[in-house]
C-alpha positions in Angstrom: 0.0 0.0 0.0 2.8 2.4 0.9 4.5 1.6 -2.5 1.2 2.3 -4.3 0.7 5.6 -2.4 4.3 6.6 -3.1 3.9 5.7 -6.8 0.7 7.7 -7.0 2.3 10.7 -5.4 5.2 10.6 -7.9 2.8 10.2 -10.8 0.8 13.3 -9.6 4.0 15.3 -9.2 5.2 14.5 -12.7 1.7 15.2 -14.0 1.5 18.6 -12.5 5.1 19.4 -13.5 4.5 18.6 -17.2 1.1 20.3 -17.1 2.6 23.5 -15.7 5.5 23.3 -18.1 3.3 22.9 -21.1 1.2 25.9 -20.1 4.0 28.1 -18.8 4.0 31.3 -20.8 5.9 34.5 -21.2 4.1 37.8 -21.5 5.0 40.6 -23.9 3.6 44.0 -22.9 3.4 46.3 -25.9 3.8 50.1 -25.7 0.0 50.6 -25.9 -0.3 48.3 -22.8 -1.7 45.3 -24.7 -0.3 42.0 -23.5 0.4 38.9 -25.6 1.0 35.5 -24.1 3.9 33.8 -25.9 6.9 31.5 -25.5 10.0 33.5 -26.3 12.5 31.7 -28.5 15.1 34.3 -29.1 15.8 38.0 -28.4 18.2 39.9 -30.6 19.3 43.6 -30.5 16.2 44.7 -32.5 13.7 41.8 -32.5 12.0 39.4 -30.2 11.2 36.0 -31.8 8.5 33.8 -30.3 5.9 31.1 -30.7 2.3 31.3 -29.5 1.5 28.9 -26.6 0.9 25.3 -27.5 2.8 25.6 -30.8 6.0 23.7 -30.1 6.8 23.2 -33.8 4.7 26.1 -35.2 6.1 29.1 -37.2 8.3 31.5 -35.3 6.8 35.0 -35.1 8.8 38.1 -34.5 8.2 41.7 -33.3 10.3 44.7 -33.4 11.8 45.5 -30.0 10.7 49.1 -30.1 7.1 47.9 -30.0 7.6 46.3 -26.6 7.5 48.0 -23.2 8.3 45.1 -21.0 8.6 41.3 -20.8 7.2 39.1 -18.0 8.9 35.7 -18.0 7.2 32.6 -16.9 9.1 32.6 -13.6 7.8 36.1 -12.8 10.9 38.0 -13.8 10.1 41.4 -15.4 12.4 43.0 -17.9 11.7 46.6 -18.9 12.8 47.5 -22.5 14.5 50.8 -22.7 14.8 51.8 -26.3 16.5 54.9 -27.7 14.8 55.8 -31.0 17.8 58.0 -31.9 20.3 55.1 -31.7 18.9 52.5 -34.0 20.7 50.0 -36.1 20.3 49.7 -39.9 17.7 47.0 -39.4 15.3 49.6 -37.9 16.2 52.7 -39.7 13.9 53.9 -42.5 15.8 53.9 -45.8 15.6 57.1 -47.8 13.4 56.8 -50.8 13.2 60.3 -52.1 12.9 59.8 -55.8 10.3 58.4 -58.2 9.8 57.7 -61.9 6.3 57.3 -63.3 4.4 57.1 -66.5 0.9 58.5 -67.4 -1.4 55.5 -67.9 -4.0 57.6 -69.9 -1.6 59.3 -72.3 -1.2 56.3 -74.7 -4.9 56.4 -75.3 -4.6 60.0 -76.3 -1.7 59.4 -78.8 1.3 60.3 -76.7 3.6 58.9 -74.1 4.5 61.0 -70.9 7.1 60.0 -68.3 7.9 61.9 -65.1 10.6 62.2 -62.5 10.1 63.4 -58.9 12.7 64.3 -56.3 12.4 65.5 -52.7 14.0 68.9 -52.1 13.0 68.9 -48.5 10.1 67.4 -46.5 6.9 68.7 -48.0 8.6 70.2 -51.1 9.4 68.2 -54.2 10.6 69.0 -57.7 8.6 67.3 -60.6 9.6 67.1 -64.2 7.6 65.5 -67.1 8.3 65.0 -70.8 6.2 63.5 -73.5 6.5 62.4 -77.1 3.5 63.0 -79.4 3.1 60.7 -82.4 1.1 57.5 -81.6 -1.9 56.3 -83.5 -3.9 54.5 -80.7 -6.9 56.8 -80.8 -8.0 57.2 -84.4 -10.6 59.9 -83.5 -7.7 62.4 -83.0 -5.7 63.8 -85.9 -2.3 62.4 -86.3 0.3 64.8 -84.8 4.0 64.8 -84.1 5.7 66.8 -81.4 6.7 66.9 -77.7 5.6 68.4 -74.4 7.5 69.5 -71.3 6.2 70.1 -67.8 8.1 71.4 -64.7 6.7 72.3 -61.3 7.2 72.5 -57.6 5.0 70.1 -55.6 3.8 71.2 -52.1 3.0 67.9 -50.3 1.0 67.3 -47.2 3.1 64.3 -46.3 1.2 61.3 -45.0 2.5 59.1 -42.1 3.7 55.6 -42.7 4.9 52.7 -40.5 8.1 50.8 -41.3 9.3 48.0 -38.9 7.3 49.6 -36.2 8.7 53.1 -36.7 6.4 56.0 -37.7 7.8 58.3 -40.4 6.6 60.8 -42.9 6.8 59.7 -46.5 8.0 62.6 -48.7 6.3 61.2 -51.8 3.0 60.2 -50.2 0.0 62.5 -49.6 -2.2 65.2 -51.0 -0.6 68.1 -52.9 -0.8 71.1 -55.1 1.7 71.8 -57.8 2.2 75.1 -59.7 3.8 74.2 -63.0 4.9 75.5 -66.4 3.9 73.7 -69.6 5.4 74.0 -73.1 3.9 72.0 -75.9 4.8 72.0 -79.6 3.3 69.7 -82.3 2.4 69.7 -85.9 -0.6 68.1 -87.8 -1.1 67.5 -91.4 -4.1 68.6 -93.5 -4.4 68.3 -97.3 -0.7 67.8 -97.7 0.1 71.0 -95.7 1.8 71.1 -92.3 0.1 73.0 -89.4 2.2 73.8 -86.3 0.8 74.6 -82.8 2.8 75.9 -79.9 1.3 76.3 -76.4 2.7 78.2 -73.4 0.8 77.5 -70.1 0.9 78.2 -66.4 -1.0 75.7 -64.4 -1.9 74.6 -60.9 -2.5 70.9 -60.3 -4.3 69.4 -57.3 -3.9 65.7 -56.6 -3.0 62.9 -54.3 -0.1 60.4 -54.4 -0.2 57.0 -52.8 2.9 54.7 -52.1 2.2 51.0 -51.6 4.8 49.0 -49.7 7.4 51.7 -50.1 7.8 50.7 -53.8 4.7 51.2 -56.0 3.4 54.7 -56.6 0.0 55.8 -57.8 -0.7 59.5 -58.6 -3.9 61.2 -59.8 -4.6 64.9 -60.3 -6.7 67.6 -61.9 -5.5 71.0 -62.9 -6.6 74.5 -64.1 -4.6 77.3 -65.5 -4.2 79.8 -68.3 -2.0 80.3 -71.3 -1.8 81.2 -75.0 -1.1 79.5 -78.3 0.5 80.3 -81.6 -0.2 78.5 -84.9 0.7 78.6 -88.5 -2.8 77.8 -89.6 -4.3 80.3 -92.1 -7.9 81.1 -91.1 -10.4 81.1 -93.9 -13.6 82.2 -92.2 -15.2 83.2 -88.8 -16.5 79.7 -88.4 -13.1 78.3 -89.1 -11.6 80.6 -86.5 -14.0 79.4 -83.8 -13.3 75.8 -84.7 -9.6 76.1 -84.6 -9.6 78.3 -81.5 -10.6 75.3 -79.2 -7.7 72.9 -79.2 -6.6 69.7 -77.6 -2.9 70.2 -76.9 -2.1 66.7 -75.5 -0.7 68.2 -72.3 -4.0 70.1 -71.7 -7.3 71.4 -73.2 -7.1 75.0 -74.5 -10.4 76.9 -74.6 -9.3 79.8 -76.9 -8.2 83.4 -77.0 -11.5 84.8 -75.7 -11.5 82.4 -72.8 -7.8 81.4 -72.3 -8.7 78.7 -69.8 -6.6 75.5 -69.6 -7.8 72.3 -68.0 -5.8 69.1 -67.5 -5.7 65.9 -65.5 -4.0 62.5 -65.4 -3.2 59.3 -63.6 0.3 57.8 -63.3 1.9 54.6 -62.0 5.5 54.4 -61.0 8.2 53.2 -58.6 10.1 54.9 -55.8 13.7 54.5 -55.0 
């Protein structure tokens, strides 16, 4: 009987030991005071790697150390994480991506190709340059033309916040903006074996928004309004002819004529940041 009682006691002791061990957990306390029950596998200078309870062979998760306020180990030991945001390793620094190249996705359907380049001058202020070649035949409803266009402007950006490896930062290429710009466009069309040349000079203000996805893919859309004037080599033949020619699609914008020198434009672009 004594041997049986002793064996039962040892069995219960082992049972409770293994039960307690299997349910023993560490606790990660995040900076917003949320707590997560885990089993810590490894802690590096910048990351804490762990598994969720009961997952002995499951995937190892990880969390940036700057997201953790303290650690409560299964034995009751409490470790407070003191993190200096001004002394971070390259693993946690936000790499500079202050440049972008992009292409207008609507332009080919309007018989031209327009590419752009954007560069941060300082936070909230970017330089943007665009250039286009006129001469495609995708849209048969437009007269065939040959020429080029140039746009240059300063973009004032209300930079949006982003999160990278747990760090908040302001993306210089992301956010709503307005962009004063200058436009020069020159092209020629052909009518009855004669060449007609148009040259447009425009000052414009664009209002838009630019999104950056995963710090790589850029999506930009805008509308703009402005004013300008145009010169042409076309010889007017009548008052009706004058009214018809006065309104002009100039590839970079719509020109409403001398009496109402209004300019409207818009576009959507896709690109990459680097």
